[in-house]
C-alpha positions as CSV (number, residue, x, y, z in Angstrom):
1,Q,0.0,0.0,0.0
2,V,1.4,3.1,-1.1
3,Q,1.5,6.1,1.1
4,L,1.9,9.8,0.4
5,V,2.5,12.0,3.5
6,E,2.9,15.7,3.2
7,S,4.7,18.4,5.5
8,G,5.7,21.9,5.4
9,G,2.4,23.7,5.4
10,G,1.0,26.5,7.7
11,L,0.6,30.3,7.7
12,V,2.6,32.9,5.9
13,Q,2.5,36.5,4.8
14,A,1.9,37.4,1.4
15,G,5.3,37.5,-0.5
16,G,6.8,34.8,2.0
17,S,7.8,31.1,1.3
18,L,6.9,27.8,2.2
19,R,8.6,24.3,1.3
20,L,6.1,21.4,1.1
21,S,7.6,17.9,1.1
22,C,6.0,14.6,0.4
23,A,7.6,11.6,1.7
24,A,6.7,8.4,0.0
25,S,6.5,5.0,2.0
26,G,8.6,3.2,-1.2
27,S,10.8,4.2,-3.8
28,I,9.7,7.2,-5.7
29,D,11.3,5.5,-8.9
30,S,8.3,3.3,-9.2
31,F,6.1,6.4,-10.3
32,N,6.2,7.7,-13.6
33,S,5.2,11.0,-12.0
34,M,4.8,12.9,-9.0
35,G,3.2,16.3,-8.3
36,W,1.3,18.8,-6.4
37,H,-2.3,19.8,-6.8
38,R,-4.2,22.2,-4.7
39,Q,-7.8,22.8,-3.6
40,A,-9.4,26.1,-2.3
41,P,-12.6,26.2,-0.8
42,G,-15.4,26.4,-3.6
43,K,-13.0,25.5,-6.6
44,Q,-12.0,22.6,-8.3
45,R,-8.7,20.8,-7.5
46,E,-5.8,22.0,-9.7
47,L,-2.6,20.9,-10.9
48,V,0.2,23.0,-9.5
49,A,3.1,21.2,-10.7
50,V,4.4,17.8,-11.9
51,I,7.7,16.1,-12.5
52,T,8.5,13.0,-14.3
53,S,10.8,10.1,-13.4
54,S,13.0,11.1,-16.0
55,G,13.3,14.9,-14.9
56,P,10.6,17.4,-16.9
57,T,8.7,19.5,-14.9
58,Q,5.3,21.4,-15.6
59,Y,3.8,24.2,-13.7
60,A,0.2,26.1,-13.7
61,D,0.5,29.1,-15.2
62,S,-0.4,31.0,-12.0
63,V,2.6,29.8,-10.2
64,K,5.5,29.8,-12.8
65,G,8.6,31.7,-11.9
66,R,7.6,31.3,-8.0
67,F,7.3,27.3,-7.6
68,T,10.0,25.1,-8.0
69,I,9.3,21.3,-7.8
70,S,12.1,18.6,-7.1
71,R,12.7,15.2,-6.5
72,D,14.8,13.2,-4.1
73,T,15.3,9.9,-4.8
74,A,17.9,8.9,-1.8
75,K,15.0,10.4,0.5
76,N,12.0,9.0,-1.5
77,T,10.5,12.5,-1.4
78,V,9.1,15.2,-3.9
79,S,9.2,19.1,-2.8
80,L,7.4,22.3,-3.9
81,Q,9.4,25.3,-3.0
82,M,7.2,28.2,-3.1
83,I,8.3,31.9,-2.9
84,S,6.5,35.1,-3.5
85,L,3.1,33.8,-2.3
86,K,-0.3,35.4,-2.8
87,P,-3.3,35.0,-0.7
88,E,-4.6,33.5,-3.7
89,D,-1.9,30.7,-3.4
90,S,-4.0,29.6,-0.2
91,A,-5.5,26.1,-0.5
92,V,-5.1,22.5,0.7
93,Y,-2.3,21.1,-1.2
94,Y,-1.9,17.7,-2.2
95,C,0.6,15.4,-3.0
96,H,0.1,12.8,-5.8
97,A,1.9,10.1,-7.6
98,A,1.2,8.3,-10.8
99,T,2.1,4.7,-12.4
100,I,1.4,3.8,-15.9
101,S,1.6,0.1,-16.6
102,W,-0.4,-2.3,-19.2
103,S,-3.3,-2.0,-16.7
104,G,-3.9,1.5,-16.9
105,V,-3.0,4.6,-14.7
106,R,-3.2,4.2,-11.2
107,D,-3.1,7.5,-8.9
108,Y,-2.1,7.7,-5.0
109,W,-2.9,11.0,-3.2
110,G,-1.6,12.1,0.1
111,Q,-4.2,13.3,2.9
112,G,-3.5,17.2,1.9
113,I,-1.9,19.9,3.8
114,Q,-3.1,23.5,4.6
115,V,-1.5,26.5,2.9
116,T,-2.9,29.8,4.1
117,V,-1.1,33.0,2.8
118,S,-2.3,36.3,4.9
119,S,-2.6,39.5,3.1
């Protein structure tokens, strides 16, 4: 059973920084991709950033230049460094991992962690 556990969330003032981490229960090399999604109250969950097992990354337009996703295979973690935070970045952030096999795509989710940016 794959488990993803997020840490690093909290309350920060606008313009500040936070670093989210997601620890996987097994080797992250087993995942084809890992990423972060977020969901604000009353809104749909949206993709924030994703990194593939070979390294390429993708970001939502709203966070480009401010957020950086990275992975550490030695620690089996994926991190999201967030700078220049804005109140609209406030949301529950979810770690996500996906595997692709002959049987299809399998998704794994963390429990979510709150990020609140005050103005």
